N, C-alpha and C positions, 0 to 999 in steps of 0.2 A: 504494499499499500504506499503510495507516494505521500510524503510529508513535507509540507511547506510551512516553515515558521517565519512569520512576518514581524518586523519591528512594530512596537506599539506606538500609535499616535494618540497623544493626550489632547483632547479638545474640550474645553470647559466654556460654557456660555452661562454667564452669571448676571442676574438682574439685581442691581443694588441701587440704593437711593443716590440722588446727586450729592447729598451731604456726605455720605460714606465715600463716594469717589473723591471728593475734594479733600477729605480728611486724610485718606491714604491712597495716593495715586496707584493706579494699576500699572504693572509692568509685565513685559513679555519675557519668558524664559523658554526659548525654543518654541514649541508648539503649545506651551502652557501659559495661560493668563492667570496671574495670581492676585488675590486681594485678601482682606482679613478673613473672609470665609474659608480660605485655604491656607492660611498662615502656618497651620500645623504641618503642612507638607514641606516647608522650607524650600530649598532649592531642588529637592528631588521630586519629580512628578509622580513617583510612585507613592509618596506620602510616608509618614513616619510608620504607618502600620502596614506597609508593603501592599499585599493583595487585599486587605480588608476593605469591604464596602465598595467594591468596584463594579460598575455596570459597563459591559463591553458590547459594542454593537458591530455586527459583521457576520460573515459566514462562519459558523461555529466550527467547521472542520479546520480552518486556518487558525482560529482562535485556540482551539484545543491543542493543536501542534505547538503554537507559541507558548501556551501555558506550560507545556512539558519542557520546552527549550529554555524559557525565561528570557530576560533581556538585560544582560549585564550593563549595557550602555546607560540604562536609567535605574539601575540598582534593583531589578526585579529577579529574584531567584527562581529556579525551576520549581514547579509544584508537583513533579513526579512523586507519587507515593505519599502525598501530604494532604489530600482532600478527604475529609471524613464523611461527607454527605453530598450526593448529587441527586437532584430531582430534575427530570426532563419531561416536557410536554410537547413532543415533536408532532409534526403534521401526521395526520391519520390516512393520507393517500385517498382522500375523499373527492378530489377534483376541484375543491373550492379554492378561491383566491383570497388570501388574507393580507393583502397589501394595506398599509396604514391609511386610515381615514380619520379626519379630525373635524369637529364642528366648531366653528368660530362664529359667535352670534347666531344669526339665522341661516348661515351658509354652511355647507359641508364641503370640506376640501379633501382631495385625494392626493397623496404623495406619490408621484411616479417613482417606481423603484429603479435602482441602478442595476447593472448587470449582475453584481454579486447578490443584490437583494432579491433579484428574480429567483435565484436558487434558494436563498435562505428563507424567504417568506411566502412563496407560492407553493401550495399543496398540490403540485401537479407532476407526476412522474409516469412515464409510460403511456399506454393507451387505454388504461382502465382494466386490461385483462392480464397484462404482464407486470407482475410485482417486482421483477428483478432489479430494475433501476432504483426503486424505492428501498428495497432491502439492502442493496449495496450501499446506498447512501447512509442508512442506519448503521450498517456493519462497520464502515470506515470510522464513524464517530464514536461508536460504543467501544471499539478497540482502544481508542485514545482515552476514553473516559476510565476504562479499567486501569490503565497505567497511572492515571491521576489519583485513583483511590488509595488511601492508606490502608494498612492491614486491618484497621478498625472500621473501614468505610463501608457504606451501604449506598446502592443506587436504586432509585425509584423511577420506573419507566412507565409513563402514562399513555395508554393507547385506547383506541376505539375498537368496537367489535369486529370491524371489517378486516383489520390487519393484526390483531393481538395474537392470534395463533401462530402467525409467521414470525412475529417478533419474539415470541417465547423460544422458538427453535434457535434463533440467532443468539439470544441471551444464553441459552444452554451451551452453545458452541464456544462463546467467548469466555464466559465466567465458569462454566462447568455445571452440570446438573446438580452436583452436591452443594453448590452455592445458592441454589434457589431457596428463598425463605417463605414468601407468600404470594398469592394471587389475590389482590384486593378488588372487590367489586364495589365501585362507588356509584350509588344511585343519584344521578345528576338531575333527574326530572321526576315529577309525580305522574305525568301523563303525556302522551305524544299526540299532537293534533292531527298528524297525517293519517291516522287510522280513520278518523271521521271524514277524510277527504278521498276515501277509496283505496287506501294502501292495503295490500293483502299480506300483511305480516303482523306478528305481535308488536306491541309498542317496545321501541328500543330506548331504554331508560338509563342504561348504565355504561360506564367506562371501566376499563381494567387498568390496574396499576400493579406492575411486577416488582417484587423486591428481590434483589440479589446482593450478596455480600462479597467482599474481596477475600475474606478468610473466615475462620471460625472464631476470631477474636473481635467480632463487630460490636460496635456500641448499640445498646438496646435498653430503653427506658420504657417499660410497659405503661400504657395510658389506660384510663378507665372512663367508662360512660355511665350516666345516671341509670339507676334502676327504674324500670317503668312502674307506673302507678299500680297496676294489677299485682306486680311482684311485691311491692311494698305493703299492699293491703293484705296479701296472703301470708307473708313471712314476718312482717313486723307489726303484728296486730296488737301488741301490748303497749300501753301508754303509761308512762311513769307519772303519777298524779302531782308529785312535787315540782317537776320540771317540764312536763308535757313532752318529754322525749320518747320517741318510739323505739321499741326494742324487741328482740327475740330471745328465747331461752336456748342456750347451746349446751352441749354435752361437756361435762367436766371429767368423765372417766377416760382412761387412757387405753386405746386399742393396742393389743399386743401384750398387755400385762407385763409380767416379769421378764419375758423374752426381750422386751424393748427397753428394760432397765427402768421402768416407771415406778415411782414410789408407791408403797402400799401402807395405808394407815386408816384409822377411823376418823371420820369427820362428820359432825352433826348427827352422830349415831349411826352412820353408814360406813362400813369398811369396803373399800374398793382399791383398785389401782387407779391413780389419779394422774391428770396431765401436769399438775403443779406440785411443788413441795408443800409441806404442811405450813411453813411460814408464809408462803405466797398465798395459800388458800385463806389463811387467817386475815391477811391483809386485804384480800378481795372482799371478804365478808365484812370487814370493818368499813370498807368503802361503799358498801351497799351493792356490790356487783354480783353477789351470790344469792339466790332465792331457793328456799325450800318450801314448796307449795303447801305441804302439810307434813306433820310428824311422820317419820319413817320414809318419806319420799327422797329420792336421790337428788341432792343439791344440783342446781342448774346455774349457768353463767349468763348474766345479762350481756347481750351484744347490741350496742346502740346503733341505730341506723346512721346517725350522723358521724359515726366513727369508721364506717365502712368505706373503702375506696371507691366502690361501685363495680360494674361489670368489667372484667378484663376485655380489652379491645379485641373484637373478632374481625374476620376478614370480609365481612359485608358492612360497608359504611353507609347507612341510611339516614344518619343524623346530621349530615353536612349538606345544607341546601346550596344550589348554585347561586351565582351572582344575579340577583334580580334586577329588572329594568330600573327600579327606583332606588337601588342600594347606593349608599354613600360611597362605597368602594368601587363602584362601576366606572370603568375608564372608556368604555365604548368599543373594546376589543372583542370580537365575536367569540373567541374561545377562552376568554379570561376565566381563571379558576379562582374560587373563593379563598380569602385569606385563612379561614378556619381550616381548610384542607391542608394548606401549606404549614400552618402552625402545628397541626397534629403530626405531620411528617417530621418537621424539625425537632419536635419534643421527643419523638420515638427514637430517632437515630443520631442525635448529637447532644453534647453536653454544654450547657451555657457557660460562657466564660473561658472555654478551652481555647488556648492559643498554641499552635504548633510552631516550634523553632526549627 
């Protein structure tokens, strides 16, 4: 696969007040225009934080190769093996044109794409029957992304139902079947209107997100969703009068008995193998966390609903709605994904504050 690493050109367009311009004159440093907003960068256009908080516009194949190569001329090191998380939302080979459109006042302007942008932003490959060019485009870029990932890294590949099965095979070849982690089904719509217009298929309501890891040392922070109301009603039916907190009664006895090394003693007139030591049981009783419903009954442990983390995240995401037409986060891009979707992915597979040296 041919690799072309291009030098980075930094172009900053900054809107500042006249007073700010007069107070601190702007000056040019190569292709960089600096002002107080970018004072932290000093004379280095890469900034004091190097690659942090960078938005790069261009054909991602060349950008990825350049990230792997780095740019010593402006002090940017290679990122090979240093990226912990990649999320991509590539074209789905639907035949649509996603060139940029912008509304200014009452007028809508369309930006004519450059030659590079024709390739980067138009979802058109082949003749609709041959997926070869599309899959080759994806293959070339995914190979580079794998090289960027750190040993703790994870990649999320967002795809539509028309090509997801092809992409899965490509990912298996590049990352290895053993590095497949999950196939997430994201319900992006509640209903599809083309059914009412004579379409002869079931409503297509979901996208697929594939998770692959670089190694078995990947970063993973399990996320939780809220219990549904029916579950809370069925399993947390007790209400503590003093606090109004809902709780359920859990088992205090220890499965496995002596074979598991569990303590054996008498507590509130009941002798059993218990989950906790006698000292811990006495402390829980003092805190009001142990309930004996009647004399001779086996003591039970209060488990409060507000102390439970929720339901461990499953591979069907039906609780993240798409960006609605009136949403404050909507930018007018046809395939824009909701911030909540990206927030979940970031929390799952990265650690806040981590900085790789």
